[in-house]
N, C-alpha and C positions, 0 to 999 in steps of 0.2 A: 426429464425435468431438468431446468437449468438450476444450477446450485449458485447462490451470490454469496460474496463476502463484501465487507465495508471497508472503505478507507479508512485508516486510522486517524485521520485529521477532519475530514468533513464529512464523514459518514455517505460518501457517494456509493451506491451499489455497483459492484464490480462482479463481472461473470467469472466464477471460478473454473469455467470451462472453455474459455477464450484461449487463443495463442497465448502462451506465456509471454509474449513481447508486447501484448496489448495492455498489460498492466505494469507498473512501475514497482519493482520488488527492491528492498534495500533491507540489508542485515545491520541492525542496531543493537549493540549491547548483546550480540550472539544470538539474536533471534531474528526470523524472517519476518518482515512486515510487507503488507500489499498497499499501494497507493493509487489514486486515479491520475495524478500528475506528478511531475517531478518537483514542482512548487510544494505540494504537500509533502512529499518524501523529505525535501530538504527543511521544511519547517519541523516536522516531526523529529528528525534526527538532531537537530540544533536544542530542541527542548529536552530531548532525553540524554544528550551527551553532557550537558552543563547542570 
């Protein structure tokens, strides 16, 4: 069974079993987060760092 996680910004479902390059991963404040695209990753990082 495929496990899913959600994008931190838009709640898009992401398969946690996909290739690790198919999902955007960013470390923000020492924690790794998963995103559906770089735009969501950038938005989340800006929000958390300010």
